[in-house]
HTML snippet that shows the backbone in 3Dmol.js (N, CA, C, O; Angstrom):
<script src="https://3Dmol.org/build/3Dmol-min.js"></script>
<div id="view" style="width:600px;height:400px;position:relative"></div>
<script>
const pdb = `
ATOM      1  N   UNK A   1     -12.843   3.793   5.291  1.00  0.00           N
ATOM      2  CA  UNK A   1     -12.245   3.832   3.924  1.00  0.00           C
ATOM      3  C   UNK A   1     -11.031   4.776   3.873  1.00  0.00           C
ATOM      4  O   UNK A   1     -10.027   4.476   3.226  1.00  0.00           O
ATOM      5  N   UNK A   2     -11.140   5.925   4.569  1.00  0.00           N
ATOM      6  CA  UNK A   2     -10.011   6.824   4.599  1.00  0.00           C
ATOM      7  C   UNK A   2      -8.801   6.234   5.302  1.00  0.00           C
ATOM      8  O   UNK A   2      -7.658   6.485   4.920  1.00  0.00           O
ATOM      9  N   UNK A   3      -9.071   5.442   6.342  1.00  0.00           N
ATOM     10  CA  UNK A   3      -7.988   4.769   7.083  1.00  0.00           C
ATOM     11  C   UNK A   3      -7.183   3.842   6.125  1.00  0.00           C
ATOM     12  O   UNK A   3      -5.952   3.838   6.133  1.00  0.00           O
ATOM     13  N   UNK A   4      -7.903   3.082   5.328  1.00  0.00           N
ATOM     14  CA  UNK A   4      -7.209   2.137   4.435  1.00  0.00           C
ATOM     15  C   UNK A   4      -6.392   2.870   3.373  1.00  0.00           C
ATOM     16  O   UNK A   4      -5.302   2.427   3.010  1.00  0.00           O
ATOM     17  N   UNK A   5      -6.905   3.968   2.885  1.00  0.00           N
ATOM     18  CA  UNK A   5      -6.173   4.771   1.892  1.00  0.00           C
ATOM     19  C   UNK A   5      -4.923   5.330   2.576  1.00  0.00           C
ATOM     20  O   UNK A   5      -3.826   5.244   2.024  1.00  0.00           O
ATOM     21  N   UNK A   6      -5.078   5.891   3.753  1.00  0.00           N
ATOM     22  CA  UNK A   6      -3.944   6.441   4.488  1.00  0.00           C
ATOM     23  C   UNK A   6      -2.868   5.406   4.798  1.00  0.00           C
ATOM     24  O   UNK A   6      -1.679   5.667   4.616  1.00  0.00           O
ATOM     25  N   UNK A   7      -3.283   4.246   5.262  1.00  0.00           N
ATOM     26  CA  UNK A   7      -2.347   3.140   5.512  1.00  0.00           C
ATOM     27  C   UNK A   7      -1.602   2.732   4.218  1.00  0.00           C
ATOM     28  O   UNK A   7      -0.387   2.535   4.232  1.00  0.00           O
ATOM     29  N   UNK A   8      -2.327   2.613   3.139  1.00  0.00           N
ATOM     30  CA  UNK A   8      -1.770   2.219   1.858  1.00  0.00           C
ATOM     31  C   UNK A   8      -0.756   3.262   1.380  1.00  0.00           C
ATOM     32  O   UNK A   8       0.301   2.901   0.861  1.00  0.00           O
ATOM     33  N   UNK A   9      -1.061   4.524   1.547  1.00  0.00           N
ATOM     34  CA  UNK A   9      -0.189   5.612   1.152  1.00  0.00           C
ATOM     35  C   UNK A   9       1.087   5.572   1.981  1.00  0.00           C
ATOM     36  O   UNK A   9       2.183   5.706   1.436  1.00  0.00           O
ATOM     37  N   UNK A  10       0.960   5.392   3.278  1.00  0.00           N
ATOM     38  CA  UNK A  10       2.134   5.319   4.172  1.00  0.00           C
ATOM     39  C   UNK A  10       3.000   4.138   3.818  1.00  0.00           C
ATOM     40  O   UNK A  10       4.223   4.276   3.780  1.00  0.00           O
ATOM     41  N   UNK A  11       2.418   2.970   3.553  1.00  0.00           N
ATOM     42  CA  UNK A  11       3.222   1.816   3.159  1.00  0.00           C
ATOM     43  C   UNK A  11       3.932   2.041   1.819  1.00  0.00           C
ATOM     44  O   UNK A  11       5.112   1.709   1.708  1.00  0.00           O
ATOM     45  N   UNK A  12       3.278   2.580   0.822  1.00  0.00           N
ATOM     46  CA  UNK A  12       3.932   2.854  -0.424  1.00  0.00           C
ATOM     47  C   UNK A  12       5.011   3.866  -0.296  1.00  0.00           C
ATOM     48  O   UNK A  12       6.057   3.720  -0.927  1.00  0.00           O
ATOM     49  N   UNK A  13       4.809   4.923   0.515  1.00  0.00           N
ATOM     50  CA  UNK A  13       5.867   5.916   0.766  1.00  0.00           C
ATOM     51  C   UNK A  13       7.054   5.304   1.469  1.00  0.00           C
ATOM     52  O   UNK A  13       8.196   5.645   1.161  1.00  0.00           O
ATOM     53  N   UNK A  14       6.811   4.410   2.405  1.00  0.00           N
ATOM     54  CA  UNK A  14       7.886   3.753   3.096  1.00  0.00           C
ATOM     55  C   UNK A  14       8.677   2.865   2.140  1.00  0.00           C
ATOM     56  O   UNK A  14       9.906   2.850   2.209  1.00  0.00           O
ATOM     57  N   UNK A  15       7.999   2.105   1.227  1.00  0.00           N
ATOM     58  CA  UNK A  15       8.759   1.341   0.262  1.00  0.00           C
ATOM     59  C   UNK A  15       9.648   2.204  -0.609  1.00  0.00           C
ATOM     60  O   UNK A  15      10.818   1.889  -0.824  1.00  0.00           O
ATOM     61  N   UNK A  16       9.086   3.299  -1.111  1.00  0.00           N
ATOM     62  CA  UNK A  16       9.839   4.197  -1.934  1.00  0.00           C
ATOM     63  C   UNK A  16      11.069   4.772  -1.218  1.00  0.00           C
ATOM     64  O   UNK A  16      12.134   4.896  -1.823  1.00  0.00           O
ATOM     65  N   UNK A  17      10.932   5.115   0.034  1.00  0.00           N
ATOM     66  CA  UNK A  17      12.027   5.664   0.846  1.00  0.00           C
ATOM     67  C   UNK A  17      13.073   4.613   1.060  1.00  0.00           C
ATOM     68  O   UNK A  17      14.266   4.902   0.966  1.00  0.00           O
ATOM     69  N   UNK A  18      12.664   3.403   1.344  1.00  0.00           N
ATOM     70  CA  UNK A  18      13.639   2.327   1.538  1.00  0.00           C
ATOM     71  C   UNK A  18      14.387   2.052   0.315  1.00  0.00           C
ATOM     72  O   UNK A  18      15.601   1.863   0.393  1.00  0.00           O
ATOM     73  N   UNK A  19      13.731   2.008  -0.896  1.00  0.00           N
ATOM     74  CA  UNK A  19      14.431   1.753  -2.130  1.00  0.00           C
ATOM     75  C   UNK A  19      15.386   2.883  -2.408  1.00  0.00           C
ATOM     76  O   UNK A  19      16.504   2.629  -2.858  1.00  0.00           O
ATOM     77  N   UNK A  20      15.010   4.097  -2.168  1.00  0.00           N
ATOM     78  CA  UNK A  20      15.919   5.252  -2.421  1.00  0.00           C
ATOM     79  C   UNK A  20      17.177   5.150  -1.523  1.00  0.00           C
ATOM     80  O   UNK A  20      18.301   5.347  -1.985  1.00  0.00           O
ATOM     81  N   UNK A  21      16.957   4.841  -0.240  1.00  0.00           N
ATOM     82  CA  UNK A  21      18.122   4.776   0.679  1.00  0.00           C
ATOM     83  C   UNK A  21      19.025   3.588   0.270  1.00  0.00           C
ATOM     84  O   UNK A  21      20.251   3.683   0.312  1.00  0.00           O
ATOM     85  N   UNK A  22      18.403   2.506  -0.114  1.00  0.00           N
ATOM     86  CA  UNK A  22      19.217   1.279  -0.503  1.00  0.00           C
ATOM     87  C   UNK A  22      20.136   1.621  -1.672  1.00  0.00           C
ATOM     88  O   UNK A  22      21.325   1.301  -1.654  1.00  0.00           O
ATOM     89  N   UNK A  23      19.588   2.259  -2.664  1.00  0.00           N
ATOM     90  CA  UNK A  23      20.433   2.582  -3.854  1.00  0.00           C
ATOM     91  C   UNK A  23      21.532   3.595  -3.541  1.00  0.00           C
ATOM     92  O   UNK A  23      22.650   3.482  -4.043  1.00  0.00           O
ATOM     93  N   UNK A  24      21.213   4.573  -2.719  1.00  0.00           N
ATOM     94  CA  UNK A  24      22.222   5.593  -2.403  1.00  0.00           C
ATOM     95  C   UNK A  24      23.315   5.041  -1.499  1.00  0.00           C
ATOM     96  O   UNK A  24      24.492   5.323  -1.724  1.00  0.00           O
ATOM     97  N   UNK A  25      22.958   4.265  -0.486  1.00  0.00           N
ATOM     98  CA  UNK A  25      23.987   3.758   0.425  1.00  0.00           C
ATOM     99  C   UNK A  25      24.738   2.601  -0.129  1.00  0.00           C
ATOM    100  O   UNK A  25      25.877   2.410   0.298  1.00  0.00           O
ATOM    101  N   UNK A  26      24.243   1.810  -1.024  1.00  0.00           N
ATOM    102  CA  UNK A  26      24.945   0.746  -1.599  1.00  0.00           C
ATOM    103  C   UNK A  26      26.104   1.312  -2.460  1.00  0.00           C
ATOM    104  O   UNK A  26      27.183   0.720  -2.499  1.00  0.00           O
ATOM    105  N   UNK A  27      25.891   2.407  -3.120  1.00  0.00           N
ATOM    106  CA  UNK A  27      26.905   3.080  -3.935  1.00  0.00           C
ATOM    107  C   UNK A  27      27.973   3.652  -3.016  1.00  0.00           C
ATOM    108  O   UNK A  27      29.164   3.611  -3.325  1.00  0.00           O
ATOM    109  N   UNK A  28      27.528   4.190  -1.875  1.00  0.00           N
ATOM    110  CA  UNK A  28      28.503   4.725  -0.917  1.00  0.00           C
ATOM    111  C   UNK A  28      29.351   3.619  -0.366  1.00  0.00           C
ATOM    112  O   UNK A  28      30.559   3.802  -0.215  1.00  0.00           O
ATOM    113  N   UNK A  29      28.778   2.478  -0.058  1.00  0.00           N
ATOM    114  CA  UNK A  29      29.543   1.351   0.527  1.00  0.00           C
ATOM    115  C   UNK A  29      30.508   0.811  -0.536  1.00  0.00           C
ATOM    116  O   UNK A  29      31.605   0.367  -0.197  1.00  0.00           O
ATOM    117  N   UNK A  30      30.126   0.844  -1.783  1.00  0.00           N
ATOM    118  CA  UNK A  30      30.979   0.353  -2.853  1.00  0.00           C
ATOM    119  C   UNK A  30      32.264   1.247  -2.954  1.00  0.00           C
ATOM    120  O   UNK A  30      33.385   0.756  -3.083  1.00  0.00           O
ATOM    121  N   UNK A  31      32.032   2.549  -2.890  1.00  0.00           N
ATOM    122  CA  UNK A  31      33.197   3.467  -2.921  1.00  0.00           C
ATOM    123  C   UNK A  31      34.109   3.299  -1.721  1.00  0.00           C
ATOM    124  O   UNK A  31      35.330   3.357  -1.863  1.00  0.00           O
ATOM    125  N   UNK A  32      33.539   3.092  -0.541  1.00  0.00           N
ATOM    126  CA  UNK A  32      34.298   2.854   0.630  1.00  0.00           C
ATOM    127  C   UNK A  32      35.135   1.583   0.564  1.00  0.00           C
ATOM    128  O   UNK A  32      36.288   1.567   0.995  1.00  0.00           O
ATOM    129  N   UNK A  33      34.559   0.542   0.034  1.00  0.00           N
ATOM    130  CA  UNK A  33      35.220  -0.739  -0.089  1.00  0.00           C
ATOM    131  C   UNK A  33      36.390  -0.599  -1.084  1.00  0.00           C
ATOM    132  O   UNK A  33      37.467  -1.146  -0.850  1.00  0.00           O
ATOM    133  N   UNK A  34      36.189   0.096  -2.137  1.00  0.00           N
ATOM    134  CA  UNK A  34      37.271   0.306  -3.114  1.00  0.00           C
ATOM    135  C   UNK A  34      38.419   1.110  -2.494  1.00  0.00           C
ATOM    136  O   UNK A  34      39.595   0.799  -2.685  1.00  0.00           O
ATOM    137  N   UNK A  35      38.042   2.148  -1.747  1.00  0.00           N
ATOM    138  CA  UNK A  35      39.024   2.958  -1.071  1.00  0.00           C
ATOM    139  C   UNK A  35      39.888   2.186  -0.109  1.00  0.00           C
ATOM    140  O   UNK A  35      41.104   2.364  -0.049  1.00  0.00           O
ATOM    141  N   UNK A  36      39.223   1.309   0.656  1.00  0.00           N
ATOM    142  CA  UNK A  36      39.905   0.501   1.649  1.00  0.00           C
ATOM    143  C   UNK A  36      40.829  -0.477   0.911  1.00  0.00           C
ATOM    144  O   UNK A  36      41.948  -0.703   1.370  1.00  0.00           O
ATOM    145  N   UNK A  37      40.405  -1.061  -0.207  1.00  0.00           N
ATOM    146  CA  UNK A  37      41.268  -1.953  -0.947  1.00  0.00           C
ATOM    147  C   UNK A  37      42.461  -1.228  -1.510  1.00  0.00           C
ATOM    148  O   UNK A  37      43.542  -1.817  -1.531  1.00  0.00           O
ATOM    149  N   UNK A  38      42.355   0.001  -1.967  1.00  0.00           N
ATOM    150  CA  UNK A  38      43.450   0.778  -2.505  1.00  0.00           C
ATOM    151  C   UNK A  38      44.438   1.069  -1.393  1.00  0.00           C
ATOM    152  O   UNK A  38      45.645   0.997  -1.622  1.00  0.00           O
ATOM    153  N   UNK A  39      43.973   1.393  -0.204  1.00  0.00           N
ATOM    154  CA  UNK A  39      44.859   1.632   0.907  1.00  0.00           C
ATOM    155  C   UNK A  39      45.618   0.317   1.260  1.00  0.00           C
ATOM    156  O   UNK A  39      46.824   0.340   1.504  1.00  0.00           O
ATOM    157  N   UNK A  40      44.938  -0.740   1.279  1.00  0.00           N
ATOM    158  CA  UNK A  40      45.590  -2.072   1.548  1.00  0.00           C
ATOM    159  C   UNK A  40      46.648  -2.377   0.486  1.00  0.00           C
ATOM    160  O   UNK A  40      47.731  -2.868   0.804  1.00  0.00           O
ATOM    161  N   UNK A  41      46.324  -2.079  -0.785  1.00  0.00           N
ATOM    162  CA  UNK A  41      47.285  -2.331  -1.827  1.00  0.00           C
ATOM    163  C   UNK A  41      48.516  -1.433  -1.674  1.00  0.00           C
ATOM    164  O   UNK A  41      49.641  -1.848  -1.952  1.00  0.00           O
ATOM    165  N   UNK A  42      48.287  -0.230  -1.238  1.00  0.00           N
ATOM    166  CA  UNK A  42      49.465   0.725  -1.052  1.00  0.00           C
ATOM    167  C   UNK A  42      50.390   0.215   0.011  1.00  0.00           C
ATOM    168  O   UNK A  42      51.612   0.280  -0.115  1.00  0.00           O
ATOM    169  N   UNK A  43      49.780  -0.305   1.082  1.00  0.00           N
ATOM    170  CA  UNK A  43      50.568  -0.794   2.224  1.00  0.00           C
ATOM    171  C   UNK A  43      51.289  -2.077   1.931  1.00  0.00           C
ATOM    172  O   UNK A  43      52.341  -2.337   2.515  1.00  0.00           O
ATOM    173  N   UNK A  44      50.745  -2.911   1.020  1.00  0.00           N
ATOM    174  CA  UNK A  44      51.351  -4.252   0.828  1.00  0.00           C
ATOM    175  C   UNK A  44      52.277  -4.357  -0.355  1.00  0.00           C
ATOM    176  O   UNK A  44      53.029  -5.326  -0.463  1.00  0.00           O
ATOM    177  N   UNK A  45      52.243  -3.377  -1.255  1.00  0.00           N
ATOM    178  CA  UNK A  45      53.105  -3.477  -2.413  1.00  0.00           C
ATOM    179  C   UNK A  45      54.198  -2.401  -2.350  1.00  0.00           C
ATOM    180  O   UNK A  45      54.024  -1.316  -1.795  1.00  0.00           O
ATOM    181  N   UNK A  46      55.339  -2.775  -2.957  1.00  0.00           N
ATOM    182  CA  UNK A  46      56.484  -1.885  -2.905  1.00  0.00           C
ATOM    183  C   UNK A  46      56.387  -0.824  -4.038  1.00  0.00           C
ATOM    184  O   UNK A  46      56.680   0.355  -3.841  1.00  0.00           O
ATOM    185  N   UNK A  47      55.965  -1.300  -5.224  1.00  0.00           N
ATOM    186  CA  UNK A  47      55.772  -0.391  -6.348  1.00  0.00           C
ATOM    187  C   UNK A  47      54.308  -0.161  -6.483  1.00  0.00           C
ATOM    188  O   UNK A  47      53.600  -1.044  -6.967  1.00  0.00           O
ATOM    189  N   UNK A  48      53.809   0.986  -6.079  1.00  0.00           N
ATOM    190  CA  UNK A  48      52.422   1.330  -6.035  1.00  0.00           C
ATOM    191  C   UNK A  48      51.971   2.226  -7.189  1.00  0.00           C
ATOM    192  O   UNK A  48      52.497   3.326  -7.361  1.00  0.00           O
ATOM    193  N   UNK A  49      51.026   1.773  -7.958  1.00  0.00           N
ATOM    194  CA  UNK A  49      50.446   2.521  -9.036  1.00  0.00           C
ATOM    195  C   UNK A  49      48.954   2.777  -8.733  1.00  0.00           C
ATOM    196  O   UNK A  49      48.173   1.828  -8.669  1.00  0.00           O
ATOM    197  N   UNK A  50      48.569   3.993  -8.554  1.00  0.00           N
ATOM    198  CA  UNK A  50      47.183   4.287  -8.109  1.00  0.00           C
ATOM    199  C   UNK A  50      46.128   3.791  -9.093  1.00  0.00           C
ATOM    200  O   UNK A  50      45.129   3.191  -8.697  1.00  0.00           O
ATOM    201  N   UNK A  51      46.354   4.041 -10.345  1.00  0.00           N
ATOM    202  CA  UNK A  51      45.355   3.641 -11.393  1.00  0.00           C
ATOM    203  C   UNK A  51      45.210   2.140 -11.517  1.00  0.00           C
ATOM    204  O   UNK A  51      44.097   1.622 -11.611  1.00  0.00           O
ATOM    205  N   UNK A  52      46.344   1.434 -11.516  1.00  0.00           N
ATOM    206  CA  UNK A  52      46.226  -0.022 -11.567  1.00  0.00           C
ATOM    207  C   UNK A  52      45.560  -0.554 -10.327  1.00  0.00           C
ATOM    208  O   UNK A  52      44.710  -1.439 -10.432  1.00  0.00           O
ATOM    209  N   UNK A  53      45.895  -0.071  -9.187  1.00  0.00           N
ATOM    210  CA  UNK A  53      45.337  -0.514  -7.937  1.00  0.00           C
ATOM    211  C   UNK A  53      43.829  -0.281  -7.860  1.00  0.00           C
ATOM    212  O   UNK A  53      43.056  -1.144  -7.445  1.00  0.00           O
ATOM    213  N   UNK A  54      43.458   0.902  -8.273  1.00  0.00           N
ATOM    214  CA  UNK A  54      42.043   1.280  -8.322  1.00  0.00           C
ATOM    215  C   UNK A  54      41.209   0.374  -9.245  1.00  0.00           C
ATOM    216  O   UNK A  54      40.116  -0.064  -8.887  1.00  0.00           O
ATOM    217  N   UNK A  55      41.765   0.104 -10.460  1.00  0.00           N
ATOM    218  CA  UNK A  55      41.106  -0.767 -11.380  1.00  0.00           C
ATOM    219  C   UNK A  55      40.980  -2.189 -10.839  1.00  0.00           C
ATOM    220  O   UNK A  55      39.928  -2.820 -10.941  1.00  0.00           O
ATOM    221  N   UNK A  56      42.080  -2.675 -10.262  1.00  0.00           N
ATOM    222  CA  UNK A  56      42.143  -4.005  -9.677  1.00  0.00           C
ATOM    223  C   UNK A  56      41.076  -4.143  -8.567  1.00  0.00           C
ATOM    224  O   UNK A  56      40.337  -5.125  -8.498  1.00  0.00           O
ATOM    225  N   UNK A  57      41.036  -3.146  -7.736  1.00  0.00           N
ATOM    226  CA  UNK A  57      40.116  -3.164  -6.593  1.00  0.00           C
ATOM    227  C   UNK A  57      38.660  -3.062  -7.045  1.00  0.00           C
ATOM    228  O   UNK A  57      37.798  -3.736  -6.481  1.00  0.00           O
ATOM    229  N   UNK A  58      38.376  -2.256  -8.024  1.00  0.00           N
ATOM    230  CA  UNK A  58      37.011  -2.156  -8.559  1.00  0.00           C
ATOM    231  C   UNK A  58      36.568  -3.509  -9.093  1.00  0.00           C
ATOM    232  O   UNK A  58      35.434  -3.928  -8.862  1.00  0.00           O
ATOM    233  N   UNK A  59      37.467  -4.204  -9.817  1.00  0.00           N
ATOM    234  CA  UNK A  59      37.091  -5.547 -10.360  1.00  0.00           C
ATOM    235  C   UNK A  59      36.861  -6.527  -9.234  1.00  0.00           C
ATOM    236  O   UNK A  59      35.897  -7.292  -9.269  1.00  0.00           O
ATOM    237  N   UNK A  60      37.731  -6.522  -8.229  1.00  0.00           N
ATOM    238  CA  UNK A  60      37.600  -7.435  -7.066  1.00  0.00           C
ATOM    239  C   UNK A  60      36.315  -7.217  -6.299  1.00  0.00           C
ATOM    240  O   UNK A  60      35.586  -8.156  -5.980  1.00  0.00           O
ATOM    241  N   UNK A  61      36.054  -5.937  -6.009  1.00  0.00           N
ATOM    242  CA  UNK A  61      34.875  -5.618  -5.190  1.00  0.00           C
ATOM    243  C   UNK A  61      33.564  -5.980  -5.935  1.00  0.00           C
ATOM    244  O   UNK A  61      32.622  -6.511  -5.347  1.00  0.00           O
ATOM    245  N   UNK A  62      33.543  -5.668  -7.256  1.00  0.00           N
ATOM    246  CA  UNK A  62      32.373  -5.992  -8.036  1.00  0.00           C
ATOM    247  C   UNK A  62      32.199  -7.505  -8.173  1.00  0.00           C
ATOM    248  O   UNK A  62      31.079  -8.016  -8.162  1.00  0.00           O
ATOM    249  N   UNK A  63      33.326  -8.211  -8.303  1.00  0.00           N
ATOM    250  CA  UNK A  63      33.226  -9.685  -8.355  1.00  0.00           C
ATOM    251  C   UNK A  63      32.732 -10.229  -7.004  1.00  0.00           C
ATOM    252  O   UNK A  63      31.892 -11.129  -6.992  1.00  0.00           O
ATOM    253  N   UNK A  64      33.193  -9.748  -5.946  1.00  0.00           N
ATOM    254  CA  UNK A  64      32.724 -10.173  -4.646  1.00  0.00           C
ATOM    255  C   UNK A  64      31.228  -9.875  -4.446  1.00  0.00           C
ATOM    256  O   UNK A  64      30.492 -10.681  -3.878  1.00  0.00           O
ATOM    257  N   UNK A  65      30.802  -8.706  -4.922  1.00  0.00           N
ATOM    258  CA  UNK A  65      29.395  -8.302  -4.826  1.00  0.00           C
ATOM    259  C   UNK A  65      28.536  -9.267  -5.638  1.00  0.00           C
ATOM    260  O   UNK A  65      27.477  -9.695  -5.179  1.00  0.00           O
ATOM    261  N   UNK A  66      28.984  -9.606  -6.829  1.00  0.00           N
ATOM    262  CA  UNK A  66      28.219 -10.581  -7.635  1.00  0.00           C
ATOM    263  C   UNK A  66      28.128 -11.963  -7.007  1.00  0.00           C
ATOM    264  O   UNK A  66      27.094 -12.627  -7.073  1.00  0.00           O
ATOM    265  N   UNK A  67      29.227 -12.381  -6.399  1.00  0.00           N
ATOM    266  CA  UNK A  67      29.232 -13.717  -5.782  1.00  0.00           C
ATOM    267  C   UNK A  67      28.336 -13.722  -4.513  1.00  0.00           C
ATOM    268  O   UNK A  67      27.757 -14.748  -4.156  1.00  0.00           O
ATOM    269  N   UNK A  68      28.244 -12.603  -3.877  1.00  0.00           N
ATOM    270  CA  UNK A  68      27.455 -12.570  -2.665  1.00  0.00           C
ATOM    271  C   UNK A  68      25.967 -12.489  -2.997  1.00  0.00           C
ATOM    272  O   UNK A  68      25.133 -12.451  -2.092  1.00  0.00           O
TER     273      UNK A  68
END
`;
const viewer = $3Dmol.createViewer("view");
viewer.addModel(pdb, "pdb");
viewer.setStyle({}, {cartoon: {color: "spectrum"}});
viewer.zoomTo();
viewer.render();
</script>
């Protein structure tokens, strides 16, 4: 009986840890994707505006995330 409770506890703890890591790293990846998009915008446009590029990139990355 103790083995079953221990296994169940370990499985639940593993699920909680995986959920926590998924939420933290997905936000990190989103920020990195936006930063990469802003850098690409800076390199490809002659007149660069940081705020406009950041807003555009946020919209594009979020749209891509929804489509995927």
